[in-house]
C-alpha positions in Angstrom: 0.0 0.0 0.0 1.3 3.4 -0.9 1.6 5.8 2.1 1.9 9.0 0.1 -1.1 11.4 0.4 -1.3 12.4 -3.3 -4.8 13.0 -4.7 -6.3 10.5 -7.1 -7.3 13.3 -9.5 -5.9 16.8 -9.9 -8.1 19.8 -9.0 -8.3 20.7 -12.7 -9.4 17.2 -13.7 -12.0 17.1 -11.0 -13.4 20.5 -12.0 -13.6 19.5 -15.6 -15.4 16.3 -14.8 -17.8 18.0 -12.4 -18.7 20.6 -15.0 -19.2 17.9 -17.6 -21.6 16.0 -15.2 -23.5 19.1 -14.4 -23.9 20.0 -18.1 -25.0 16.4 -18.9 -27.6 16.4 -16.1 -28.9 19.8 -17.1 -29.3 18.6 -20.7 -31.0 15.4 -19.6 -33.5 17.3 -17.4 -34.3 19.7 -20.2 -34.8 16.7 -22.6 -37.3 15.0 -20.2 -39.0 18.3 -19.5 -39.6 18.8 -23.2 -41.3 15.4 -23.3 -38.5 13.2 -24.4 -38.2 9.5 -23.4 -35.6 8.0 -21.1 -33.5 6.6 -24.0 -33.3 10.1 -25.6 -32.4 11.6 -22.2 -29.5 9.1 -21.7 -28.2 9.8 -25.2 -28.4 13.5 -24.7 -26.8 13.2 -21.3 -23.8 11.3 -22.8 -23.3 13.7 -25.7 -23.6 16.8 -23.6 -21.1 15.3 -21.1 -18.6 14.5 -23.8 -18.9 17.9 -25.5 -18.6 19.7 -22.2 -15.5 17.8 -21.1 -13.8 18.6 -24.4 -14.9 22.2 -24.2 -13.8 22.8 -20.6 -10.6 20.9 -21.1 -9.8 23.4 -23.9 -10.7 26.6 -22.0 -9.5 25.8 -18.5 -5.7 26.1 -18.2 
């Protein structure tokens, strides 16, 4: 077992993933609120998450 206290993820990585998850959840909620079905919500969730992670990875330095 490693006794060093290094974090599993860097702060930048955690922030980018958090913003991606929040974007995906927001897109999914809006999809369901507009009358979409669960399958469409999940696909929208995944696409919004991927796009947001790429976007925030590009702009956060």
